[in-house]
Wavefront OBJ file of the C-alpha trace (Angstrom):
o trace
v -0.031 0.099 -0.254
v 1.777 3.568 -1.581
v -0.351 6.122 -0.190
v 1.921 9.369 -1.125
v 0.841 7.287 -4.303
v -2.804 7.213 -4.148
v -3.074 10.802 -3.243
v -1.438 11.558 -6.456
v -3.465 9.422 -8.523
v -6.779 11.346 -6.100
v -4.718 14.622 -6.917
v -4.029 14.212 -10.473
v -7.611 12.921 -11.634
v -9.758 15.860 -9.708
v -7.233 18.326 -11.685
v -5.832 20.391 -8.283
v -1.741 21.729 -8.301
v -0.165 21.191 -4.761
v -0.588 25.159 -4.556
v -4.610 24.772 -4.892
v -4.646 21.540 -2.573
v -2.509 23.797 0.366
v -5.202 26.575 -0.228
v -7.567 24.347 -0.150
v -6.528 21.846 3.231
v -4.675 24.240 5.123
v -1.687 21.533 4.610
v 1.453 23.332 4.167
v 2.682 22.473 -0.106
v 6.392 21.184 1.620
v 4.666 18.980 3.355
v 1.955 17.505 0.427
v 5.302 17.190 -1.181
v 6.838 14.874 1.581
v 3.576 12.507 1.676
v 3.049 12.058 -2.180
v 6.942 11.063 -2.124
v 6.518 8.913 0.105
v 9.038 10.238 2.387
v 6.757 10.188 5.528
v 2.901 9.442 6.198
v 0.389 11.487 6.488
v -1.463 12.288 10.393
v -5.222 10.804 10.168
v -6.454 14.352 10.073
v -3.929 15.186 7.389
v -5.660 11.633 5.418
v -8.814 13.087 6.104
v -8.892 16.626 5.456
v -7.246 15.263 1.830
v -9.991 12.802 1.696
v -12.362 15.367 1.554
v -10.429 17.986 -0.564
v -10.269 15.037 -3.610
v -13.560 13.511 -3.016
v -12.610 10.067 -1.878
v -13.688 7.926 0.736
v -10.151 7.682 3.439
v -10.468 4.168 2.373
v -9.727 4.613 -0.672
v -5.883 5.492 0.247
v -5.432 2.148 2.305
v -6.314 -0.160 -0.096
v -3.815 -1.225 -3.244
v -7.012 -2.118 -5.225
v -6.269 -0.793 -8.836
v -7.920 2.926 -9.840
v -10.347 2.592 -12.144
v -11.905 5.781 -13.168
v -15.471 5.135 -15.475
v -15.498 7.194 -18.790
v -17.465 10.186 -18.570
v -19.521 11.247 -21.237
v -19.737 15.181 -21.568
v -23.016 17.598 -23.199
v -21.445 21.081 -23.684
v -18.265 20.358 -21.634
v -16.564 23.197 -19.589
v -14.288 25.876 -20.705
v -11.713 24.236 -18.024
v -10.264 21.573 -17.755
v -10.237 21.944 -13.865
v -13.995 22.853 -13.931
v -14.625 19.803 -15.810
v -12.364 17.715 -13.683
v -13.492 18.390 -10.269
v -17.593 18.268 -11.794
v -16.644 15.008 -12.836
v -14.720 13.821 -9.426
v -17.996 15.233 -7.172
v -20.244 13.599 -9.259
v -18.591 9.893 -9.317
v -18.880 10.654 -5.651
v -22.199 11.204 -5.305
v -22.674 7.924 -7.735
v -20.324 5.991 -5.063
v -22.471 7.145 -1.941
v -25.289 6.392 -3.631
v -23.735 2.918 -3.912
v -23.142 2.219 -0.606
v -25.910 3.241 1.181
v -27.440 0.751 -1.294
v -24.982 -1.532 0.219
v -25.500 -0.238 3.683
v -29.433 -0.833 3.134
v -29.027 -4.170 1.319
v -30.901 -2.484 -1.352
v -28.191 -2.498 -4.282
v -30.494 -2.635 -7.747
v -28.875 -2.969 -10.548
v -29.675 -0.806 -13.580
v -29.026 -2.375 -17.039
v -31.397 -1.856 -20.285
v -31.757 -4.055 -23.364
v -28.595 -4.898 -25.071
v -28.729 -3.234 -28.643
v -27.703 -5.198 -31.622
v -26.004 -2.953 -33.907
v -22.534 -1.705 -34.621
v -21.589 1.306 -33.839
v -20.120 2.216 -37.634
v -23.552 0.714 -38.740
v -25.545 2.536 -36.552
v -28.218 5.002 -39.046
v -30.730 7.465 -38.067
v -33.211 4.967 -38.559
v -31.168 2.739 -36.143
v -31.590 5.725 -33.312
v -35.781 6.311 -34.247
v -37.001 2.698 -33.757
v -34.829 2.909 -31.036
v -36.405 5.261 -29.143
v -40.027 4.738 -30.517
v -38.988 1.069 -29.401
v -37.700 2.864 -25.341
v -41.387 5.123 -25.600
v -43.361 1.389 -25.829
v -41.130 -0.292 -22.861
v -40.736 1.723 -20.547
v -44.044 2.975 -21.630
v -43.383 7.012 -21.388
v -47.414 7.787 -23.229
v -48.136 10.503 -25.305
v -46.645 13.212 -22.982
v -42.588 11.089 -22.328
v -41.007 14.407 -20.419
v -43.946 14.247 -17.623
v -42.367 10.055 -16.964
v -39.220 9.883 -18.171
v -37.114 10.984 -15.058
v -39.340 8.857 -12.854
v -39.239 6.132 -14.951
v -35.456 5.718 -15.231
v -35.165 6.458 -11.411
v -37.525 3.689 -10.182
v -38.103 1.240 -13.081
v -34.108 1.002 -14.241
v -32.492 2.703 -11.382
v -30.372 5.281 -13.227
v -28.911 7.345 -10.481
v -29.615 11.309 -11.217
v -28.117 14.321 -9.901
v -28.400 18.010 -10.321
v -25.517 20.196 -9.835
v -24.745 23.688 -10.779
v -21.712 23.441 -13.467
v -20.752 24.767 -17.325
v -22.441 22.470 -19.438
v -25.825 20.659 -19.836
v -24.953 16.743 -18.913
v -22.687 14.222 -18.238
v -23.188 10.029 -18.101
v -21.820 7.708 -17.109
v -21.566 3.498 -16.594
v -19.874 1.795 -14.199
v -19.452 -1.986 -13.273
v -19.170 -0.364 -10.072
v -22.691 2.025 -9.105
v -24.311 1.209 -12.188
v -25.506 3.944 -14.411
v -25.732 7.797 -13.965
v -26.324 11.159 -15.138
v -25.799 14.482 -14.197
v -27.768 17.192 -15.084
v -27.548 20.899 -14.671
v -29.568 21.930 -11.758
v -29.635 25.871 -13.752
v -30.910 24.593 -17.154
v -34.944 25.200 -17.889
v -37.260 22.538 -16.863
v -37.423 21.617 -20.842
v -33.413 21.870 -21.354
v -33.169 19.037 -18.782
v -35.498 17.155 -20.104
v -34.110 17.205 -23.751
v -30.398 16.347 -21.762
v -31.758 13.605 -19.686
v -33.499 11.880 -23.270
v -30.176 12.404 -25.134
v -28.033 10.937 -22.255
v -30.132 7.937 -21.965
v -29.375 7.619 -25.718
v -26.066 7.200 -24.677
v -27.020 4.765 -21.831
v -28.583 2.353 -24.249
v -25.759 2.147 -26.843
v -22.786 2.297 -24.553
v -21.529 -0.850 -25.648
v -21.882 -0.258 -29.327
v -19.664 3.451 -29.103
v -17.535 2.566 -26.229
v -14.545 0.181 -25.505
v -14.220 1.156 -21.785
v -10.917 3.094 -22.933
v -10.964 6.533 -20.560
v -10.388 8.168 -24.462
v -13.758 7.121 -25.274
v -15.063 9.927 -22.788
v -15.559 12.588 -26.130
v -18.734 10.922 -28.647
v -18.351 11.923 -32.068
v -20.353 14.391 -34.131
v -22.203 11.637 -35.325
v -23.176 9.888 -32.394
v -24.027 12.968 -30.940
v -26.726 14.065 -33.681
v -27.768 10.354 -33.476
v -28.632 10.916 -29.914
v -30.458 14.161 -30.898
v -32.586 12.451 -33.659
v -33.317 9.503 -30.851
v -34.247 12.467 -28.209
v -36.224 14.754 -30.352
v -38.652 11.456 -31.335
v -38.699 9.854 -27.757
v -39.916 13.428 -25.934
v -42.022 14.122 -29.036
v -43.812 10.637 -30.608
v -45.139 10.643 -33.964
v -48.908 10.227 -33.477
v -49.061 12.457 -30.332
v -47.665 15.691 -31.467
v -49.743 15.345 -35.549
v -52.910 14.906 -33.661
v -51.768 18.401 -31.437
v -50.667 19.831 -34.400
v -53.975 19.089 -36.667
v -55.963 19.716 -33.987
v -54.706 23.110 -33.771
v -54.759 23.931 -38.016
v -56.593 26.116 -39.086
v -59.119 25.664 -41.818
v -55.991 26.057 -44.557
v -53.675 23.999 -42.686
v -51.471 26.613 -41.318
v -50.924 26.835 -37.619
v -49.563 30.094 -35.292
v -46.127 30.585 -34.066
v -48.380 30.727 -31.193
v -49.790 27.451 -31.171
v -47.186 25.368 -31.717
v -45.012 27.200 -28.558
v -47.790 26.005 -26.268
v -47.789 22.148 -27.724
v -44.013 22.706 -27.447
v -44.852 23.507 -24.430
v -47.027 20.849 -23.299
v -44.424 18.391 -24.562
v -41.899 19.926 -22.217
v -39.677 20.857 -25.690
v -38.455 24.175 -26.803
v -40.224 25.926 -29.475
v -36.981 25.314 -31.752
v -36.755 21.577 -31.265
v -40.360 21.064 -31.934
v -40.002 22.750 -35.543
v -36.736 20.431 -36.171
v -38.855 17.089 -35.258
v -41.829 19.378 -38.383
v -38.735 18.353 -40.311
v -39.782 14.836 -40.628
v -43.103 14.587 -39.517
v -43.691 17.412 -42.082
v -41.382 17.195 -44.851
v -40.110 20.475 -44.540
v -36.389 21.290 -45.954
v -33.809 22.571 -43.658
v -34.455 25.916 -45.192
v -37.845 26.090 -44.339
v -36.632 24.659 -40.649
v -34.154 27.389 -40.340
v -36.973 30.667 -41.612
v -39.060 29.657 -39.300
v -36.480 29.567 -36.589
v -35.624 32.874 -37.524
v -39.395 33.844 -37.757
v -40.256 31.789 -34.120
v -37.166 34.724 -32.358
v -39.374 37.908 -32.830
v -42.666 35.728 -31.939
v -40.887 34.626 -28.316
v -40.081 38.086 -28.018
v -43.834 38.580 -26.829
v -44.140 35.496 -25.245
v -44.120 35.000 -21.219
v -41.318 33.066 -20.099
v -42.151 29.263 -19.021
v -42.166 28.892 -15.572
v -39.317 25.800 -14.654
v -39.340 23.916 -11.430
v -35.945 24.044 -9.390
v -34.658 20.217 -9.296
v -33.025 18.709 -5.867
v -29.607 17.956 -6.134
v -30.198 14.654 -4.899
v -32.218 12.017 -5.593
v -35.247 11.478 -3.215
v -34.311 7.322 -3.262
v -30.886 8.342 -2.437
v -32.264 11.251 0.466
v -34.489 7.975 1.583
v -31.746 5.534 1.850
v -29.475 7.812 3.784
v -31.693 9.206 6.191
v -33.264 5.030 7.199
v -29.476 4.345 8.122
v -29.260 6.921 9.806
v -31.616 6.143 11.782
v -31.026 2.504 12.040
v -27.517 3.482 13.334
v -25.734 2.286 10.257
v -24.415 5.461 9.021
v -22.877 8.311 11.411
v -24.200 12.074 11.790
v -20.694 12.908 10.373
v -20.966 10.459 7.451
v -25.001 11.697 6.843
v -24.277 15.489 6.915
v -21.557 14.463 4.194
v -23.667 12.312 2.040
v -26.588 15.181 2.147
v -24.015 18.202 1.787
v -26.166 19.852 5.226
v -24.126 21.038 8.563
v -23.644 18.648 11.141
v -26.351 21.244 13.114
v -28.787 20.081 10.216
v -27.885 16.832 10.345
v -28.913 16.319 14.205
v -32.455 17.425 13.551
v -32.917 13.444 11.764
v -32.850 12.116 14.785
v -34.875 14.425 16.880
v -37.657 15.161 14.125
v -39.378 11.709 14.999
v -38.170 11.382 18.603
v -42.504 12.310 19.195
v -43.473 9.792 17.803
v -44.919 6.549 19.658
v -42.606 2.757 18.667
v -46.868 1.013 18.570
v -47.607 -0.553 15.622
v -50.751 0.807 13.384
v -51.599 -1.004 10.905
v -54.839 0.130 8.821
v -58.025 -2.059 7.395
v -57.986 -1.964 4.251
v -60.960 -4.155 3.134
l 1 2 3 4 5 6 7 8 9 10 11 12 13 14 15 16 17 18 19 20 21 22 23 24 25 26 27 28 29 30 31 32 33 34 35 36 37 38 39 40 41 42 43 44 45 46 47 48 49 50 51 52 53 54 55 56 57 58 59 60 61 62 63 64 65 66 67 68 69 70 71 72 73 74 75 76 77 78 79 80 81 82 83 84 85 86 87 88 89 90 91 92 93 94 95 96 97 98 99 100 101 102 103 104 105 106 107 108 109 110 111 112 113 114 115 116 117 118 119 120 121 122 123 124 125 126 127 128 129 130 131 132 133 134 135 136 137 138 139 140 141 142 143 144 145 146 147 148 149 150 151 152 153 154 155 156 157 158 159 160 161 162 163 164 165 166 167 168 169 170 171 172 173 174 175 176 177 178 179 180 181 182 183 184 185 186 187 188 189 190 191 192 193 194 195 196 197 198 199 200 201 202 203 204 205 206 207 208 209 210 211 212 213 214 215 216 217 218 219 220 221 222 223 224 225 226 227 228 229 230 231 232 233 234 235 236 237 238 239 240 241 242 243 244 245 246 247 248 249 250 251 252 253 254 255 256 257 258 259 260 261 262 263 264 265 266 267 268 269 270 271 272 273 274 275 276 277 278 279 280 281 282 283 284 285 286 287 288 289 290 291 292 293 294 295 296 297 298 299 300 301 302 303 304 305 306 307 308 309 310 311 312 313 314 315 316 317 318 319 320 321 322 323 324 325 326 327 328 329 330 331 332 333 334 335 336 337 338 339 340 341 342 343 344 345 346 347 348 349 350 351 352 353 354 355 356 357 358 359 360 361 362 363 364 365 366 367 368
């Protein structure tokens, strides 16, 4: 076991310089250098602080198990490598904590999708569209998929979905340890998050088609991204449902106003732009026509009220439920609970006192 080497690898993974670590941890640069070069062992207090800085468990530095960094697929990467590595590390930590909670409570769930039998070089737009239609049926997403997609992925397929603030829109990853996971930008509008989730779902569904497992695969090709966009559009805007809404709103000359289209886009939880591009295929419009409509729509939207957008919770509901139960059963300490929930120790204590006035008597309700 080489703690110094593990600390160095953790620092490189998060993209920190020794100066940055010294600033974050309060440990001097010379001491950090000596520790990384195995000239001396870190004190437990130092190791604890460095684990917090690197978003790793203390156990990570006390094992000889090989370090396996999972591929992280970005949609709209940040401008700097530092932010990119920091957010990947934070996302990975949340996924590992979620898995730890599942293990503590004996509720580890396998997130698995049906295999895709198409080679990457042969994957076409027709394949992406067929996959979207197949998933819509198998997931039972209904006429307006955006209303049920996130809940279905979390509750039926156990995809770990988090929301954090960062530059970019989404990250997806697939791990043999903690399964499938998606990180969405908390500051994005709801309809943007809907589209990003559907886009990342394509990557998760086709992970074994386009990924070989190498970290070099963390940048999707332009063709793969276009396939993901086609999939997301078809998934969120089902042909029959969308055409029915559009044709119901048409006038006697088969025309439809931008205002009516915007209302339909709102109903399906997507942007007006996304709906207009979907019409390219629904009604055999040309790219030039759609681009013209997009320009016209910009002027219309100036006079339209902004759509309300809910602010999502950073942590999944099941993650929080597992953490609270683990705390209540003594399987998670208050310090660990506060760390997992991202709250202060004082706030964490409230979770132990909230239920103290309730009786231990078992109560049942007749349903007959």
